N, C-alpha and C positions, 0 to 999 in steps of 0.2 A: 504494500500500500504506500502510495506517494506521501512523503511528509510535507508539511506546510511549506517549509523553506524550499524544498525541491520543486514543488509546483510553481512557486513564485519565480524562482531562478529560471525555470524552463520557459515561462512566458516572457520574462525579461530578456532572454537570449535572442528573441526575434522581434519583440515589441518594445522599443525604447520609451514609448509613451504609456506604458502599463500603469494602471491605477493601483499601485501596490497596496496602499492602505485599504482600499475597498475590497481587493482580492483577499487580503488577510482576514478582513472582517467577515466576508462571505464564508471562508473556510471554517472559522470558529462558530459562526451563526448556524451553519448547516450541521456541523458535528454535534453541537449542543441540542439542536432541535430534534435530531434523530435519536440522540441519547443512547439508550440501551437496546434499541430495535435491532433485530437480527434478520439476515437474509436466509433463504432456504438452505444455503451452504453452511450456515452457522457463523459466517463472518459478520462483523458489525455492519449495519445497514449503510452507514456513512461511506463504506468502501465503494459502494456503487456510484453515487454522484461524483466521488473523487476520481474513479476510473473513467467515467464519462468525460470529466474535465480533462483528464490526461490524454484521452483519444483526440479531443479537439485541439489540445495544445500541440500534439504531434503534427497536426495539420496547420499549425501557426495561425489560428483564429484570434481575433482581437480579445482583449481582456473582459469586455462585457459579455461575450459569448461564453468565456470560461466561467465567469461569475454565475451566469444563468445555469450552466451545467451543474455547478455546486448546489444551487438552490432549487433545481427543477422538480424535486419530489417533496419539498418542504410543505407546500400548501396541501398537496394531495394526501400525504401520509403522516403529518404531524398536526399539532394544535395551532400552528401558525396560520395566518391568513394573508391575503393579498395586501390588506392595509398595512400589516407589519412590514412586508417586503417593500412596499412603496415608501413607507416612512424611513426605513433604514438604507434603501438602495436606489431610490428615485423612480421616476415614471418609466424610463426606458427599460430597465431591468424588470420592473413589475409587469410590463406588457409582455416581455419575452417569457417570463415564468408562467404567466396566465395562458399564453398560447400553447405551451407544452403540457399544461395541467389538464387532466381529463375532467369531463363534466361529472359532477357528483349527484345531481338531482335527476336521475333517470330511473328511479326505482319503479318496478312494475312494467318496464319496457323489455322487449325481447333483446337477446344478445346481439342479434343482427342490427337492430335499431341503435343500440348503444355504440356498437363498433362504427356504424355509418355516421352517427351524430358527432362522435368524438373526432373522427377523421375530417368531417366537414369543418369543425371548429379549428382543428390544426391548420387546414388549408386556408381558412379565412385569415388567421393570424399570419400565416406565411405570405399571403398576398401583400401584407404591409411591411413585413420584415423577414427575409429569407433565413435569418439566423434561428428562428423558431424551428424550422424543419431540420436544420443542421444539428441542433441539440437533440431533437427527437431521433434522428438517425443514429447518432452516437449512443444514445440511451438504448435503442433497440439492439445495436451491435454488441454492447456489453451484456445485455440480457441474454442474447443468443449465445455468447461465449460461455455463459454460466448456466445454460438451460438444463444441463444434465442433472442439476440438483433438484429440479422439480420432479416429484414422485408420480404425480397424476399424468399418465401417458396421454389421455384424451386432451388435457389442457396443454401439454407440450406440443402435440400435433396441431392444435388450434393456433397456438402462437407462431409455430413454424410456418403454417400455411398462410397466415396473415402477413408474415414477413416476406414470404416468397411472392405473394400476389400484390402486395401494396408497397412495402418499404424498400425492398430491393429495386423494383422498377423506379421508385422515386429517386433513389440514389443515382440510378443511371440517368434520369432526367436532369440531374445536377452535374452529370459528367463524372461522378465519383466512382470510377470503375473498381478501385481497390475495395471500397466498402461494399459495392454491389456484389462482387465476386465472393467475398467472405460471407455475406448474408445468404447468398444463394447456396453455398456449400454447407453452411451450418444448418440451414433449413432442410436441405436434401438429406443430410445425415439423420434427421429426426423423422422425416416423412417416408423415405425409402432407404432404410439402413442397409438392407440386404443387397439391393440393387447397387447402391454406392460402393459397398464392399467388393462386389463382383467386378465392377469397373476398375477399381483400384488394383485388384488382383490381376486383371487383364493387362493393365499398364505395366505392372511389375514383370509379367511374362515378356512383353515386348521389349522392355529395358534389358532383360537378360539375353534376348536374341542378338542385340547389338548395343552394348553398353555405351559405345562411343559414337552413336549415330548423330546425336546433337552436336557434339564437339567436332566431328569430322565435317559436318555440313557447314558449321560456322567458319572453320578454317578455309574451306574451299571458296566460300563467298568472300571472306576477308582477302584472300589471295587475288581474287578477281578485281576487287575494288582497289587494292594497292597497286596492281598492275596498271590500272587506269588513273592512278594518282588521285583517288577520292578518299577523303578522311571520313570515317564513320565508325560507330560502335554497333556491334551485332549481339543480340541476346536471343537465346533459344529457350523454349519452354514447352512442356506438355500441356494440353488443354485440361482444365479442371473437370472432375467427374460430372458435375451438374451440366457444364457446357457440352460435354460429350453426349450425355443422356438426352439433352434437349435436341441436339442435332440428329440423334438416332430417331427421336419421335417425329421431328419435322420431315425428315427424309424417308421415314418408314424403312429403315435399314437396321441390320444387326451390327454388332461391334466389328466383326471381321470385315464388313463392307466399308467401314470408315477408314479412309486412307490418310486424310489430312488431320491427324490428331496432334501433329507438331506445328507450332507456330513460331515464326522468327520475326523479331522487330529490328529494323535497321534505323538508327538515329544519326542524323547529320546536322550540319550547322545552319543551312539555309534552304529556302524553298526550291531554288534552281537545282540544287544537288539531288533533291528528292526525285524529281522527274528524270534527271540524268541517270540515277541509279536504276530507276524503273526500266528505262530504255535499254540499259546495259544487261539487266537480268533477262529481259524478253529476247534480246539478241542471242544470249548465251544458252538459255534453257527453254524447253518447250512450255508455252503458256497454255493453261487449261481454259478453253473458251467459256465465256459467260461468267467468269469468276473475278473480273477486274472491276473495282469500284474506286471512284475518285471523290473522296470525302474532303479533299482540300479545296477544290473549286466549288463543291456543294456540301458544306458542313452539315452534320446532323443537327437536330433541334437543340441538343444540349451543348453545341459548340465544338463537338469532336471533329478533328481534322486528321486525315491520314490517307495514304494510298494503299489499297488492298489488292493483292494478286495471288493466284495459286499457280505453282509451277511443278513440273517434273524435275526435281532438284538434282544436284551434283551426284548423289548416290542413287539416282533413279527412283527416288521416293517422292510421292506427292506431298508438297509442303506449302503451307500458307505463309505469306510474307506481308508484313506491314511496314511502310516506309514513312517516316515523318521527322520533323525537326525536334530538337531537345525540348523547346518550349511547348510544342504540340503534344509531346509525350507527357509532360507535367500536367497539361490541361486534360489529356486523355485519362490519366490515372487519378488525378486529384480534383478535376472538375472545378467547381466553384472555389475550392480552397486555393487553387493555383492563382486566382485573381488577387488573393491576399499576398501571396509570395511575390508576385510580379508587380504588386501595387498598382494594378490597373484601376482606372477611374470608373468603378462600377458602384451603383447605388444599391447597397445591400438591404436598404430599408424598403426597397421596391421589388417585391417578389415577382411582379408581372414583367420585370425587365428580363427575366430568364425565360426564354421561349419555351423550353420543355415544361416549365411549370405553368406559364401563362395559358397554354392550351388546356390544361386541366382546370384552371381558374375560370376560363370561359364556360366550361360545363357547369361549374358551380352557380353561375349567373342564370342558367337555364333550367336547373332541376328544382322541382317543388318539394320532393321528399328526400331525406338523407339516404335511404336505401337506393333510391333511383340514382342519386349522384354517385354513390360508390360503384354501382353497376356500370354506369357510363364511363367512370374514371378507369375501371379495369379494362374496358373496351379500348380506351385511348392508349393505355400503357403497354398492352400486349400487342405490339405490331412492328413489323419491319416496314421500311419506308419506300415510297416512290416519289420522285421529284418531277413536278409539272410546272408549267409557266402560265402566267396571265398574259393577255394580249399585249400588255406593256412590257413584258419581259421579266416581271417579278417572279421569284422562285417560291413555290409553295410545296412544303413537304407534307405528305399524307401517308397513312398506313397502306401497305400492299393490299390490293383488292378494292381500293377506294373507287367510288363512282362520281359522276359529275356533281350530284347533290352534296357530297362530302366536300368537294372543292368549293362549291358556292358558299356553304356555311363557314368554311375555313376563312374565306375572304371577308365575308360580313354576313351576319344573321339575316339582314334585310334582303340581301341578294338571294340567299337560300329560300326565304319565304315567298319571294316573288318569281322564282325560277319557273320558266315555261318550257325551256328546251336548252340544247347545248350544241356548240360547234367545237369539234376536236380537230385540230390541224386544218381549220377552215372548211370542214365538212360536217354537215348536220348529222348527229348520231343520236341513238336512243339513250334515255337516262340510265338504262341498266348497263351501259358500256363500262368496262373496267379500264381505268386509266393506266398508261404505261409511262415509264421514265422518258422524259423529254417531250411529252405531249404538250401542245399549246391549247389551252382550254378557254373558251369564251361562253359565258352564260347568257342565254336569251331570257330577258325578264319581261314581265307584263304588269299591268296595273292591279290585277286581282290576285289574291292568294288562292291557289288551286290545290292546296295541300289536302291529302286524304290519307287514311291509314295505310294505303298501299305504299306510301313513301318509305315506310320502315324497311321494306324489301329493297329499296333503291339507295340505301346508305349503310355504312358500317362504322363510321366514326362516332365516338361518344358525344361530341358537340352537336353533330347533325341530328342524332337520335334524340338528344335532350331538347333541342330547339323544336323538332317536329312534335315531340310528346307534349311540350309546353303549349304550343299553338293549338294542337288538337284538343287538349284538356279544356282550354279557354273556349274554343269553338263549340265543343261538345256541351259544355255547361250552358252556353248561350242558347244552343238549339234545344236542350232539355228544358230550359226555363220556358221557351216559347211553346214547346210541346206540352209542358205541364199546364200552362195557361189555357191552351186550346182544349185539353182534356177536361179541365175544370169548367170552362165555359160551355163545352158540349154537354156535360153532366147537368148543369143548370138548365140548359134548353130542354133536355129530356124530362126534367122534373117541372118544366114550365115555371121557372123562377127567374126573375131578372138578376143578371150578374152585375155585381158592384165590387170593384177592386178595393174601394175604401173600406167596405164592411169587413174585409178579410183581416185588416189590422187589429180588429177587436178580438180575434181568436188566436193570434200569434203566440201569446204566452202559454195557452193551454197545450200547444204542440211544441213548446220550448224552441221557438224559432225567432230569429232576430228581425227579419223583414219579409215582405211579400215575395221577393225574388227567391229567397231560400225555400219558401213554401212551394212555389212553382217548380223549383228544381227537384224537391222531394217527390212531387207528384210525377214529374217527367221521368224520374229514375225508378218509379214503381215502388217507392218506399212509403208512400202515403196515399191510400185509396181516396178518390175524390168524394165518395159518398160520406166519408167521415167528416169532411169539411162542411158539407150541407147539414149533416146531423148536429154538428157543433154550433152552426149558425141558427138552425131551425130544429130544435130538439123534438118539437111536436110532429115533424114531418115523417110520414111513413114511406120508406123507400122499398119497393118490391125487389127482392133479390132472389132470383131463381137458382136452384142448385142443379138444374138440368141445362147443360150446354146447348143442346139442340133447340130447346124452347127459346133460349136467349138468342141464338143465331137467327131464328125466325123473327124475334122481336126487333133485333137490330136491323134486319133487312128492310123492315117497314119504316125505318127512320133515317133514310138516306140524307135528308136535308140537314141533319145535325151530326154529320160525320166529320172526322179529322182529315184535313187536306195534307197529302204527302209532299206537296211541292215545297222545296227549300230545305228538306232534311237530307243530311249526308249519309249515304250508305256506309255501313261499317262503324258509324258513330251513334247518332240518335235513332237511326232506323236500320234494321237488318232484314234482308229478304231471305226467307227460309229456303234451304237447299233441297228440301224434299219435294217442293212443288214449283219453285222458281217463278214467283209472280212477276208479271210485267204490266205496264200501263195498259188498261183496257180490260184486264181480268177483274172479276168481282172478288174483292178481297176483304179480309178481316185481320185484326191484329190483337195481340195481348201485350201488356206492359211487363217486361222482364226486369227484375230488380237489378239496377246498376247498368242496364244496357239500353233501355228505351223501348221502342216498338219492334216487335217481331212480326213480320208480315207473311200471311199465308193466303192462298186462294181459298175462298169460303167453302169449297167442296172438298178440301184436302183431308184425306183420311187420317194422316199423321196428326193434323191439328186437333181432330176430334178425340184422338187418343191421349193428348196431353192433359194432365190434371191441373187445369188453370182455374183459379178463383174467378167466378163470373164477374166480380167487380173490376177485374183487370182486363176484361175483353173490351176492345174498342172498335167502333166502326170507322173505317177509313175510305178515302176515295182518291181517284187520280185526276179529277176534273182540273182543267187549266194547266196540266203538266206541260212543260216546255219541250216541244218536239225537237229532236236533233241535238239538243245540248247534252242529254244524258243517254248512256247506253246501258242496256240490261242484258243479262245472260239468260238464254232459253235453252232447254235441253230437248233434243229430238232423237228418235230412233229411226234409222234408215236401213232398209234391207236392199242391198245393191248387188247386181249381177257380178259374178266373178269373171269379168272379161277385161281385156286390155283396153285401157282408156276410161274405164268406168269411174275410177277415183278422180281422175282429172276432170271429167264431166261434172261430177258432184261439186268439186271445188270451184269450177268455173261458174256454175249456176248460182251458187251462194254468193260469189263475188259480184256477178251481174245484178243480183238482187240487193246490192248495197249493204251486204252483211259480211261478217268476218268470222272465220273458224277460230275459236279460242282454244278448244281442246278436242281431240279425236281419239276414240278408243274402240278397237274391234272386240266385240263381246262374244261373237260366234263366227265360225267359218266352216265351209265345206266346199266341195268341188263346184257347186253351182252358185251359191250366194254367200255374201258376208253380211253380218249384222253389225252395224256401227252405231255407237252412241256419240253424239256430237253436242258440243257446247258452242252456241253461236251468239254474236252480239246483235241485238235488235233494239229498235226504238220503242215499239209498243206491240200490242196484240195484232193490229192491222198489218204491221210490217212482217211479223212472224207468219201470218196467214199467207201473205204474198210469197214468202220464201218457200213455204210448204207446197203451195200450188205449183210454183215453178219447178220444184223438184219432182213432183208427181207427173209432170209432162215429159220427163226424160225416159227414153227407152231403156236406159241402163238401170233405172230405179224401180223396184218392185212395190215398195210400200214406205210411207213416211208417217210417223205418229209423234205427237208431243208427249214428253215424259211429264 
């Protein structure tokens, strides 16, 4: 355990402006506050904040970061509070300590909620001062180094998984590869101990096969560089067990198929020599196609710069080589910490200045719930990158597999929300196109937001998904409020009572609601039956409620004039069209309110609808009148029996196309030597359009029969 004087001298060795008196005070304050507390290892609890401070001092962080490390558990684990910290150490340190401290008032909430809410609090504090996250990472690193003392194996695995999924990727976002690699390996050791051991054993076997492989390779490359009068240092290493396992998973290969488990780093003085060395290696050894990456001209989001290439090396072995300057190497290993060492003019009180973190903070602005934020953050952190350009030539980095909507939301949320189409390399492409390195992307925007739930399938980034979900939540709530008002007004008409919104305010307290909008929302969601509102306003009123669905269906058919209009409701949000009967405009339809979903629409003769055990008070009469033709498309299902002859399928497709319809899905359900039975999903505008398609199909000599499903 570091002694007080040793810690102070360590910080003084790199920080001539150290606040020595305050640092000494923090050491004594924390030691006394933790008193006789013990860790699971049996060591004094104070040894933990002291070790955390030591880790940060190794990275040469400023004295306020070291002081925060000493105090980071005081508020959470002792009787001291933030007021004490503020009084003794000032506002800045008080803010940093608060940022690292977990929320205590979360009793009765799930573990998932607590984890997500604490993570959200940490990131909010990080957005104002990056040092909050640095202390938390050092805290987690020391906890992982001592995790074997925790006896509860379930708890251990939970901590290790959280480290692997959240904290190790965060370390990478800050460019701190040393910490990332250690967190990965320590977590891997807990989560997959047998797998890790088998990889280590395999590495030992490889080492025995040729103990001098690394050394011989280094000497050959050194000789090549010396011959060409290039000064450089070369380091060789085996890849870490977790890194090897990850590559095995991604490439779906076993260990014996992994040939590039050795990595070499060549460090030189300046940028020009990096490219000179690369050219020399490619001239001398065979280059493995598709394995070259230039992160110098296009750095990663965390600032990482290096040239990567894979060669069939001097000993006829496949080897991975990274080439960079000495400063780039420090930035690669130390990340944010290197800025302190090189005294770069970086504002560490602005977390958004660090691109890798700012992308996650963007998600924080869009997510409504803590669990939602954590889910989208994990999406953002687990991704390889693809680099694309805006029409102005600005570089945008996205996860591999990203699509145009991900690009649009990465540029600006408003661009994503108003996206109507995309041009990729000056050619119009569909929104499901996966972007490739070097693509130039231009988003076509419109004045209206046309977002629908389908957009979730057209995006993969956390920010895009969070923005879409936020917009749809707001739009869904607006639609459900309108729907709830329509349903209530409709119920008043059926009961021949004049509807007055003002009167509803008198019954809000009895339903524990704040305003009329909340009441409409509850009705639209199916959480509050409208007849209860009428009974609350008019207790003397007798409302006939039949328990027989068939009787009610007949009653509703007689009341077409007081039905709900479907116009303006978005499919997949406030209204859902049943897959069993696929209703389209023109069909005689009914609906029921499904709790949390809104209206579920069926054709009124649908057998499946009659099987559903729905409370009669939730069955609603709906109509298509005034539906805007041409603006919306609906899916209709048809069965086609077609002759098994050359050209028959082409004829089928041609007829549907000429009828201004489109085949969405096609499935052959039966086949024999004479006929095929095909189930088709086609886009139609309404019942009249579907009828025209069916009539056109029946005129073909190739088609034996057509029926609607």
